[in-house]
KEMI-521555 format. One record per atom (N, C-alpha, C): residue number from 1; residue in one letter; atom name; x, y, z. Coordinates in nm, 4 decimals, m for minus. Each point is the difference from the previous one (the first is absolute). Last residue first. Layout:
N
> NUM | A | CA | X | Y | Z $
...
//
This chain:
115
> 115 | Y | N | 10.9440 | 8.7447 | 9.3271 $
> 115 | Y | CA | 0.0723 | m0.1167 | m0.0401 $
> 115 | Y | C | m0.1363 | m0.1114 | 0.0201 $
> 114 | S | N | m0.0523 | 0.4752 | m0.2129 $
> 114 | S | CA | 0.0573 | m0.0351 | 0.1762 $
> 114 | S | C | 0.0312 | m0.1634 | m0.0442 $
> 113 | G | N | m0.1836 | 0.4010 | m0.2954 $
> 113 | G | CA | 0.0894 | m0.0682 | m0.0338 $
> 113 | G | C | 0.0907 | m0.0801 | 0.1428 $
> 112 | N | N | m0.4417 | 0.2273 | m0.0585 $
> 112 | N | CA | 0.1279 | 0.1367 | m0.0369 $
> 112 | N | C | 0.1359 | m0.0722 | 0.0135 $
> 111 | L | N | m0.4101 | m0.2266 | 0.1697 $
> 111 | L | CA | m0.0401 | 0.0906 | m0.1379 $
> 111 | L | C | 0.1237 | 0.0804 | m0.0501 $
> 110 | K | N | 0.0731 | m0.1870 | 0.3852 $
> 110 | K | CA | m0.0282 | m0.1395 | m0.1135 $
> 110 | K | C | m0.0418 | 0.0984 | m0.1442 $
> 109 | C | N | m0.0264 | 0.2224 | 0.4147 $
> 109 | C | CA | 0.1519 | m0.0133 | m0.0372 $
> 109 | C | C | m0.0379 | m0.0858 | m0.1050 $
> 108 | F | N | m0.4295 | 0.0981 | 0.1829 $
> 108 | F | CA | 0.0912 | 0.1127 | m0.0815 $
> 108 | F | C | 0.1199 | 0.0140 | m0.0611 $
> 107 | E | N | m0.1697 | m0.3541 | 0.3232 $
> 107 | E | CA | m0.0917 | 0.0181 | m0.1395 $
> 107 | E | C | 0.0891 | 0.0718 | m0.0959 $
> 106 | Q | N | 0.1649 | 0.0271 | 0.4273 $
> 106 | Q | CA | m0.0059 | m0.1476 | m0.0663 $
> 106 | Q | C | m0.0395 | 0.0451 | m0.1102 $
> 105 | L | N | m0.1846 | 0.2912 | 0.2526 $
> 105 | L | CA | 0.1553 | 0.0550 | m0.0546 $
> 105 | L | C | 0.0792 | m0.1104 | m0.0794 $
> 104 | L | N | m0.4613 | m0.0905 | 0.2287 $
> 104 | L | CA | m0.0086 | 0.0877 | m0.1367 $
> 104 | L | C | 0.1563 | 0.0375 | m0.0231 $
> 103 | A | N | m0.0411 | m0.2453 | 0.3923 $
> 103 | A | CA | m0.0593 | m0.0879 | m0.1649 $
> 103 | A | C | 0.0360 | 0.0978 | m0.0576 $
> 102 | E | N | 0.0546 | 0.2450 | 0.3704 $
> 102 | E | CA | 0.1612 | m0.0941 | m0.0216 $
> 102 | E | C | m0.0530 | m0.0880 | m0.1534 $
> 101 | I | N | m0.3318 | 0.2153 | 0.2226 $
> 101 | I | CA | 0.0788 | 0.0956 | m0.0860 $
> 101 | I | C | 0.1265 | m0.0750 | m0.0614 $
> 100 | E | N | m0.2739 | m0.2366 | 0.3155 $
> 100 | E | CA | m0.0792 | 0.0314 | m0.1628 $
> 100 | E | C | 0.0854 | 0.0647 | m0.0989 $
> 99 | A | N | 0.1568 | m0.0524 | 0.4724 $
> 99 | A | CA | m0.0167 | m0.1327 | m0.1059 $
> 99 | A | C | m0.0481 | 0.0064 | m0.1077 $
> 98 | K | N | m0.0499 | 0.3531 | 0.3176 $
> 98 | K | CA | 0.1019 | 0.0322 | m0.0900 $
> 98 | K | C | 0.0301 | m0.1638 | m0.0731 $
> 97 | K | N | m0.4037 | 0.0563 | 0.2143 $
> 97 | K | CA | 0.0131 | 0.1455 | m0.0788 $
> 97 | K | C | 0.1779 | m0.0304 | m0.1143 $
> 96 | R | N | m0.1297 | m0.3012 | 0.4109 $
> 96 | R | CA | m0.0625 | m0.0454 | m0.1662 $
> 96 | R | C | 0.0072 | 0.1252 | m0.1181 $
> 95 | E | N | 0.1734 | 0.0807 | 0.4576 $
> 95 | E | CA | 0.0744 | m0.0945 | m0.0678 $
> 95 | E | C | m0.0800 | m0.0686 | m0.1466 $
> 94 | Y | N | m0.2202 | 0.3322 | 0.3146 $
> 94 | Y | CA | 0.1586 | 0.0469 | m0.0750 $
> 94 | Y | C | 0.0609 | m0.1315 | m0.0746 $
> 93 | G | N | m0.4028 | m0.1296 | 0.2072 $
> 93 | G | CA | m0.0685 | 0.1261 | m0.1066 $
> 93 | G | C | 0.1653 | 0.0114 | m0.0701 $
> 92 | G | N | m0.0586 | m0.2710 | 0.4061 $
> 92 | G | CA | 0.0614 | m0.0490 | m0.0969 $
> 92 | G | C | m0.0179 | 0.0971 | m0.1617 $
> 91 | V | N | m0.3838 | 0.0118 | 0.4264 $
> 91 | V | CA | 0.1754 | m0.0711 | m0.0123 $
> 91 | V | C | 0.0263 | m0.0565 | m0.1408 $
> 90 | G | N | m0.3565 | 0.4671 | 0.0004 $
> 90 | G | CA | 0.0759 | m0.1041 | 0.0999 $
> 90 | G | C | 0.0806 | m0.0920 | m0.0474 $
> 89 | N | N | m0.1875 | 0.2401 | m0.4240 $
> 89 | N | CA | 0.0112 | 0.0537 | 0.1477 $
> 89 | N | C | m0.0046 | m0.1304 | 0.0838 $
> 88 | Y | N | 0.0068 | 0.0835 | m0.4840 $
> 88 | Y | CA | 0.1145 | m0.0802 | 0.0742 $
> 88 | Y | C | 0.0019 | 0.0804 | 0.1670 $
> 87 | D | N | m0.3549 | 0.1209 | m0.3332 $
> 87 | D | CA | 0.0421 | m0.1644 | m0.0541 $
> 87 | D | C | 0.0897 | m0.0564 | 0.0872 $
> 86 | T | N | m0.0843 | 0.4806 | 0.0007 $
> 86 | T | CA | m0.1119 | m0.0927 | 0.0917 $
> 86 | T | C | 0.0358 | m0.1510 | m0.0412 $
> 85 | Y | N | 0.2685 | 0.3713 | m0.1509 $
> 85 | Y | CA | 0.0117 | 0.0155 | 0.1549 $
> 85 | Y | C | m0.1286 | m0.1045 | 0.0271 $
> 84 | N | N | 0.2885 | 0.1124 | m0.4458 $
> 84 | N | CA | m0.1307 | m0.0476 | 0.0465 $
> 84 | N | C | 0.0313 | m0.0430 | 0.1637 $
> 83 | D | N | 0.3585 | 0.2014 | m0.3092 $
> 83 | D | CA | m0.1082 | 0.1154 | 0.0676 $
> 83 | D | C | m0.1436 | m0.0740 | 0.0198 $
> 82 | L | N | 0.3929 | m0.2329 | m0.1258 $
> 82 | L | CA | 0.0749 | 0.0616 | 0.1033 $
> 82 | L | C | m0.1545 | 0.0973 | 0.0578 $
> 81 | I | N | m0.0542 | m0.2144 | m0.4385 $
> 81 | I | CA | m0.0038 | m0.1527 | 0.1586 $
> 81 | I | C | 0.0476 | 0.0793 | 0.0841 $
> 80 | A | N | m0.0010 | 0.2780 | m0.3685 $
> 80 | A | CA | m0.1855 | m0.0976 | 0.0194 $
> 80 | A | C | 0.0137 | m0.0494 | 0.1417 $
> 79 | R | N | 0.3996 | 0.1342 | m0.2428 $
> 79 | R | CA | m0.0237 | 0.0875 | 0.1272 $
> 79 | R | C | m0.1330 | m0.0215 | 0.0274 $
> 78 | A | N | 0.2039 | m0.3539 | m0.2866 $
> 78 | A | CA | 0.0442 | 0.0522 | 0.1139 $
> 78 | A | C | m0.0384 | 0.0850 | 0.1305 $
> 77 | K | N | m0.1929 | 0.0212 | m0.4840 $
> 77 | K | CA | m0.0214 | m0.1753 | 0.0904 $
> 77 | K | C | 0.0464 | m0.0228 | 0.1254 $
> 76 | D | N | 0.1765 | 0.3195 | m0.3007 $
> 76 | D | CA | m0.1428 | 0.0345 | 0.0531 $
> 76 | D | C | m0.0705 | m0.0613 | 0.0812 $
> 75 | E | N | 0.4242 | m0.1117 | m0.1732 $
> 75 | E | CA | m0.0164 | 0.1232 | 0.0799 $
> 75 | E | C | m0.1514 | 0.0498 | 0.0547 $
> 74 | Y | N | 0.0924 | m0.3102 | m0.4104 $
> 74 | Y | CA | 0.0617 | m0.0248 | 0.1557 $
> 74 | Y | C | m0.0272 | 0.1194 | 0.1499 $
> 73 | E | N | m0.0929 | 0.1297 | m0.4702 $
> 73 | E | CA | m0.1055 | m0.1356 | 0.0382 $
> 73 | E | C | 0.0109 | m0.0014 | 0.1137 $
> 72 | R | N | 0.3060 | 0.3031 | m0.1435 $
> 72 | R | CA | m0.1333 | 0.0385 | 0.0164 $
> 72 | R | C | m0.0691 | m0.0681 | 0.0669 $
> 71 | I | N | 0.3866 | m0.1638 | m0.1877 $
> 71 | I | CA | 0.0244 | 0.0868 | 0.1211 $
> 71 | I | C | m0.1113 | 0.0367 | 0.0656 $
> 70 | G | N | 0.1349 | m0.2736 | m0.4364 $
> 70 | G | CA | m0.0636 | m0.0648 | 0.1129 $
> 70 | G | C | m0.0587 | 0.1186 | 0.1233 $
> 69 | D | N | 0.4812 | m0.0714 | m0.2438 $
> 69 | D | CA | m0.1258 | m0.0065 | m0.0683 $
> 69 | D | C | m0.1258 | m0.0141 | 0.1143 $
> 68 | L | N | 0.5243 | 0.2557 | m0.0479 $
> 68 | L | CA | m0.0882 | m0.1366 | 0.0719 $
> 68 | L | C | m0.1064 | 0.0229 | m0.0590 $
> 67 | R | N | 0.4313 | 0.2372 | m0.1879 $
> 67 | R | CA | m0.1384 | 0.0321 | 0.0818 $
> 67 | R | C | m0.0704 | m0.1440 | m0.0030 $
> 66 | K | N | 0.5127 | m0.0235 | m0.1221 $
> 66 | K | CA | m0.1020 | 0.0634 | m0.0186 $
> 66 | K | C | m0.1140 | m0.0461 | 0.0828 $
> 65 | G | N | 0.5600 | 0.1209 | 0.0999 $
> 65 | G | CA | m0.1139 | m0.1008 | m0.0055 $
> 65 | G | C | m0.1200 | 0.0482 | m0.0595 $
> 64 | P | N | 0.3101 | 0.2632 | 0.3306 $
> 64 | P | CA | 0.0472 | m0.0462 | m0.1355 $
> 64 | P | C | m0.1339 | m0.0936 | 0.0090 $
> 63 | M | N | 0.0211 | 0.5118 | 0.1804 $
> 63 | M | CA | m0.0307 | m0.1404 | 0.0362 $
> 63 | M | C | m0.0128 | m0.0549 | m0.1361 $
> 62 | N | N | 0.0505 | 0.4803 | 0.1072 $
> 62 | N | CA | 0.0762 | m0.1228 | m0.0347 $
> 62 | N | C | 0.0205 | m0.0829 | 0.0237 $
> 61 | R | N | m0.3509 | 0.3301 | 0.2559 $
> 61 | R | CA | 0.0785 | 0.0139 | m0.1169 $
> 61 | R | C | 0.1725 | m0.1072 | m0.0551 $
> 60 | Y | N | m0.4403 | 0.0188 | 0.3806 $
> 60 | Y | CA | 0.0021 | 0.0975 | m0.0777 $
> 60 | Y | C | 0.0896 | m0.0021 | m0.1332 $
> 59 | G | N | m0.1736 | m0.4684 | 0.2532 $
> 59 | G | CA | 0.0579 | 0.1744 | 0.0939 $
> 59 | G | C | m0.0261 | 0.0949 | m0.0917 $
> 58 | T | N | 0.0904 | m0.6205 | 0.0394 $
> 58 | T | CA | m0.1452 | 0.1383 | 0.0316 $
> 58 | T | C | 0.0436 | 0.0957 | 0.0110 $
> 57 | C | N | 0.1917 | m0.4963 | m0.1672 $
> 57 | C | CA | 0.0304 | 0.1788 | 0.0426 $
> 57 | C | C | m0.1405 | 0.0357 | m0.0028 $
> 56 | I | N | 0.0804 | m0.5576 | 0.0291 $
> 56 | I | CA | m0.0974 | 0.1454 | m0.0493 $
> 56 | I | C | 0.0603 | 0.1081 | 0.0929 $
> 55 | T | N | 0.1049 | m0.5743 | m0.1640 $
> 55 | T | CA | 0.0963 | 0.1607 | 0.0708 $
> 55 | T | C | m0.0983 | 0.1195 | m0.0632 $
> 54 | V | N | m0.1316 | m0.5490 | 0.0287 $
> 54 | V | CA | 0.0044 | 0.1225 | m0.0546 $
> 54 | V | C | 0.0713 | 0.1122 | 0.0456 $
> 53 | G | N | m0.0531 | m0.4482 | 0.1860 $
> 53 | G | CA | 0.0556 | m0.0122 | m0.1413 $
> 53 | G | C | m0.0086 | 0.0920 | m0.0829 $
> 52 | Y | N | m0.2146 | m0.0135 | 0.4576 $
> 52 | Y | CA | m0.0559 | m0.0913 | m0.0905 $
> 52 | Y | C | 0.0737 | m0.0041 | m0.1581 $
> 51 | V | N | 0.0951 | 0.4156 | 0.2656 $
> 51 | V | CA | m0.0904 | m0.0583 | 0.0298 $
> 51 | V | C | m0.0289 | m0.1352 | m0.1193 $
> 50 | E | N | 0.3438 | 0.4465 | 0.1606 $
> 50 | E | CA | 0.0188 | m0.1566 | m0.0591 $
> 50 | E | C | m0.1216 | m0.0745 | 0.0802 $
> 49 | Y | N | 0.0747 | 0.5811 | m0.0505 $
> 49 | Y | CA | m0.0665 | m0.1138 | 0.0637 $
> 49 | Y | C | 0.0400 | m0.1468 | m0.0837 $
> 48 | V | N | 0.1739 | 0.5632 | 0.0433 $
> 48 | V | CA | 0.0537 | m0.1355 | m0.0742 $
> 48 | V | C | m0.1144 | m0.0814 | 0.1210 $
> 47 | D | N | m0.0400 | 0.5740 | m0.0684 $
> 47 | D | CA | 0.0453 | m0.1391 | 0.0842 $
> 47 | D | C | 0.0192 | m0.1261 | m0.1247 $
> 46 | F | N | 0.1315 | 0.5447 | m0.1129 $
> 46 | F | CA | m0.1149 | m0.1007 | m0.0440 $
> 46 | F | C | 0.0539 | m0.1018 | 0.0831 $
> 45 | N | N | 0.1176 | 0.4694 | m0.0163 $
> 45 | N | CA | m0.0028 | m0.0615 | m0.1539 $
> 45 | N | C | m0.0981 | m0.0812 | 0.0485 $
> 44 | W | N | 0.2013 | 0.3839 | 0.3491 $
> 44 | W | CA | m0.0335 | m0.0967 | m0.0311 $
> 44 | W | C | m0.0286 | m0.0519 | m0.1086 $
> 43 | G | N | 0.2862 | 0.4599 | m0.0239 $
> 43 | G | CA | m0.0987 | m0.0775 | 0.1489 $
> 43 | G | C | m0.0268 | m0.1571 | m0.0713 $
> 42 | Y | N | 0.2384 | 0.3254 | m0.2946 $
> 42 | Y | CA | m0.1407 | 0.0638 | 0.0613 $
> 42 | Y | C | m0.0598 | m0.1258 | 0.0819 $
> 41 | V | N | 0.4104 | m0.0655 | m0.1640 $
> 41 | V | CA | m0.0018 | 0.0966 | 0.0775 $
> 41 | V | C | m0.0804 | 0.0594 | 0.0031 $
> 40 | G | N | m0.0168 | m0.4979 | 0.0474 $
> 40 | G | CA | 0.0774 | 0.0960 | m0.0909 $
> 40 | G | C | 0.0020 | 0.1120 | 0.0543 $
> 39 | C | N | m0.1749 | m0.5506 | 0.1588 $
> 39 | C | CA | m0.0171 | 0.1850 | m0.0203 $
> 39 | C | C | 0.1240 | 0.0593 | m0.0767 $
> 38 | T | N | m0.2868 | m0.5468 | 0.1726 $
> 38 | T | CA | 0.0986 | 0.0708 | m0.0933 $
> 38 | T | C | m0.0346 | 0.1882 | m0.0086 $
> 37 | Y | N | m0.1003 | m0.5404 | 0.3096 $
> 37 | Y | CA | m0.0601 | 0.1564 | m0.0327 $
> 37 | Y | C | 0.0963 | 0.0831 | m0.1057 $
> 36 | A | N | m0.1436 | m0.5300 | 0.2014 $
> 36 | A | CA | 0.0839 | 0.0315 | 0.0048 $
> 36 | A | C | m0.0616 | 0.2023 | m0.0606 $
> 35 | I | N | m0.2226 | m0.3909 | 0.1682 $
> 35 | I | CA | 0.1342 | m0.0656 | 0.0402 $
> 35 | I | C | 0.0989 | 0.0940 | m0.0242 $
> 34 | P | N | m0.5625 | 0.0802 | 0.1090 $
> 34 | P | CA | 0.1152 | m0.0299 | m0.0784 $
> 34 | P | C | 0.1199 | m0.0218 | 0.0586 $
> 33 | S | N | m0.4766 | m0.1815 | 0.2097 $
> 33 | S | CA | 0.0833 | 0.1309 | 0.0136 $
> 33 | S | C | 0.1116 | m0.0223 | m0.1223 $
> 32 | H | N | m0.5416 | m0.2480 | 0.0670 $
> 32 | H | CA | 0.1466 | m0.0140 | m0.0280 $
> 32 | H | C | 0.0962 | 0.1718 | 0.0245 $
> 31 | N | N | m0.4951 | m0.1168 | 0.0190 $
> 31 | N | CA | 0.0425 | m0.0890 | 0.0839 $
> 31 | N | C | 0.1788 | m0.0128 | m0.0101 $
> 30 | Y | N | m0.3051 | 0.2722 | m0.2852 $
> 30 | Y | CA | m0.0307 | m0.0008 | 0.1632 $
> 30 | Y | C | 0.1199 | m0.0698 | 0.0616 $
> 29 | L | N | m0.0495 | 0.0611 | m0.4935 $
> 29 | L | CA | 0.0997 | 0.0094 | 0.0241 $
> 29 | L | C | m0.0270 | 0.0039 | 0.1927 $
> 28 | L | N | m0.3712 | 0.0805 | m0.2930 $
> 28 | L | CA | 0.0467 | m0.1515 | m0.0097 $
> 28 | L | C | 0.1448 | m0.0216 | 0.0282 $
> 27 | A | N | m0.2120 | 0.4491 | 0.0688 $
> 27 | A | CA | m0.0683 | m0.1410 | 0.0586 $
> 27 | A | C | 0.0976 | m0.1236 | m0.0315 $
> 26 | Q | N | 0.2010 | 0.3783 | m0.2155 $
> 26 | Q | CA | m0.0102 | 0.0095 | 0.1367 $
> 26 | Q | C | m0.1256 | m0.1140 | 0.1052 $
> 25 | L | N | 0.2157 | 0.0978 | m0.4703 $
> 25 | L | CA | m0.0328 | m0.0706 | 0.0322 $
> 25 | L | C | 0.0155 | m0.0363 | 0.1879 $
> 24 | D | N | 0.0498 | 0.4092 | m0.3379 $
> 24 | D | CA | m0.1142 | m0.1177 | m0.0514 $
> 24 | D | C | m0.0344 | m0.1182 | 0.0764 $
> 23 | C | N | 0.2949 | 0.3714 | 0.1622 $
> 23 | C | CA | m0.0999 | m0.0364 | 0.0276 $
> 23 | C | C | m0.1332 | m0.0884 | m0.0403 $
> 22 | Y | N | 0.4122 | 0.1666 | m0.2946 $
> 22 | Y | CA | 0.0085 | 0.0697 | 0.1608 $
> 22 | Y | C | m0.1629 | m0.0331 | 0.0323 $
> 21 | S | N | 0.1099 | m0.2239 | m0.4269 $
> 21 | S | CA | 0.0081 | 0.1647 | 0.0230 $
> 21 | S | C | 0.0327 | m0.0396 | 0.1857 $
> 20 | A | N | 0.1484 | m0.4261 | m0.2940 $
> 20 | A | CA | m0.1086 | 0.0688 | 0.0136 $
> 20 | A | C | 0.0184 | 0.1173 | 0.0743 $
> 19 | C | N | 0.3029 | m0.4507 | m0.2336 $
> 19 | C | CA | m0.0345 | 0.1415 | 0.0514 $
> 19 | C | C | m0.1203 | 0.0322 | 0.0019 $
> 18 | K | N | 0.4119 | m0.4431 | m0.0600 $
> 18 | K | CA | m0.1397 | 0.0814 | m0.0581 $
> 18 | K | C | m0.0555 | 0.0814 | 0.0829 $
> 17 | V | N | 0.3807 | m0.4255 | m0.1139 $
> 17 | V | CA | m0.0025 | 0.1190 | 0.0809 $
> 17 | V | C | m0.1097 | 0.0961 | m0.0816 $
> 16 | N | N | 0.2108 | m0.5321 | 0.0393 $
> 16 | N | CA | m0.1062 | 0.0979 | m0.0527 $
> 16 | N | C | m0.0158 | 0.1383 | 0.0687 $
> 15 | V | N | 0.3525 | m0.1719 | 0.1822 $
> 15 | V | CA | m0.0485 | m0.1200 | m0.1227 $
> 15 | V | C | m0.1399 | 0.1541 | 0.0037 $
> 14 | S | N | 0.5368 | 0.1085 | 0.2255 $
> 14 | S | CA | m0.1922 | m0.0684 | 0.0483 $
> 14 | S | C | m0.0605 | m0.0187 | m0.1498 $
> 13 | G | N | 0.4875 | 0.2129 | 0.0375 $
> 13 | G | CA | 0.0079 | m0.0904 | 0.1258 $
> 13 | G | C | m0.1723 | m0.0288 | 0.0203 $
> 12 | N | N | 0.1405 | 0.3366 | m0.3273 $
> 12 | N | CA | 0.1167 | m0.1391 | m0.0204 $
> 12 | N | C | m0.0101 | m0.0976 | 0.0820 $
> 11 | V | N | m0.3217 | 0.3926 | 0.0165 $
> 11 | V | CA | 0.0060 | m0.1232 | m0.1304 $
> 11 | V | C | 0.1007 | m0.0319 | m0.0024 $
> 10 | I | N | 0.0301 | 0.2414 | 0.3557 $
> 10 | I | CA | m0.1545 | m0.0743 | 0.0306 $
> 10 | I | C | m0.0242 | m0.0861 | m0.1210 $
> 9 | A | N | 0.4093 | 0.3000 | 0.0657 $
> 9 | A | CA | 0.0272 | m0.1367 | 0.0753 $
> 9 | A | C | m0.1851 | m0.1024 | 0.0034 $
> 8 | K | N | 0.0466 | 0.4504 | m0.2044 $
> 8 | K | CA | 0.1134 | m0.1008 | m0.0672 $
> 8 | K | C | 0.0012 | m0.1455 | 0.0495 $
> 7 | R | N | m0.2486 | 0.3994 | 0.1809 $
> 7 | R | CA | m0.0165 | m0.0711 | m0.0410 $
> 7 | R | C | 0.0178 | m0.1413 | m0.1291 $
> 6 | T | N | 0.1184 | 0.0998 | 0.4988 $
> 6 | T | CA | 0.0281 | 0.0895 | m0.1034 $
> 6 | T | C | m0.1161 | m0.0859 | m0.1066 $
> 5 | T | N | 0.0054 | 0.0251 | 0.6086 $
> 5 | T | CA | 0.0431 | m0.0794 | m0.1331 $
> 5 | T | C | 0.0257 | 0.1114 | m0.1067 $
> 4 | R | N | m0.1020 | m0.0306 | 0.5814 $
> 4 | R | CA | 0.0014 | 0.0754 | m0.1573 $
> 4 | R | C | 0.0585 | m0.0941 | m0.0865 $
> 3 | I | N | m0.3246 | m0.2300 | 0.3648 $
> 3 | I | CA | 0.1357 | 0.0646 | m0.0406 $
> 3 | I | C | 0.0415 | 0.0825 | m0.1033 $
> 2 | K | N | m0.4402 | m0.1384 | 0.4132 $
> 2 | K | CA | 0.0636 | m0.0341 | m0.1166 $
> 2 | K | C | 0.1232 | 0.0678 | m0.0458 $
> 1 | M | N | m0.2962 | m0.2677 | 0.4362 $
> 1 | M | CA | 0.1061 | 0.0904 | m0.1023 $
> 1 | M | C | 0.0594 | 0.0138 | m0.1230 $
//
């Protein structure tokens, strides 16, 4: 369950805050759920994910932090894994998909200043 928070709380209380546009990391964040969200007078602004030492804000407006590096490259790799139904057929295929996407996410976070 995600909690409602403010942009100020994220900037002051999180480390290595980075941002991406809405749905830019949909496949790469497949295994994770947001921990928080912000909203304002125009409705929902963005979701917040804490993964491997990077605070990722993804949404429409007022997101703090610098834009993440390598979004398109890693998202395309993760999308290829999710869309591949022939190589992951059979017992344990779903778990292998999840594990490979998680390894890609770790690599992506290291590229963006993870621990």
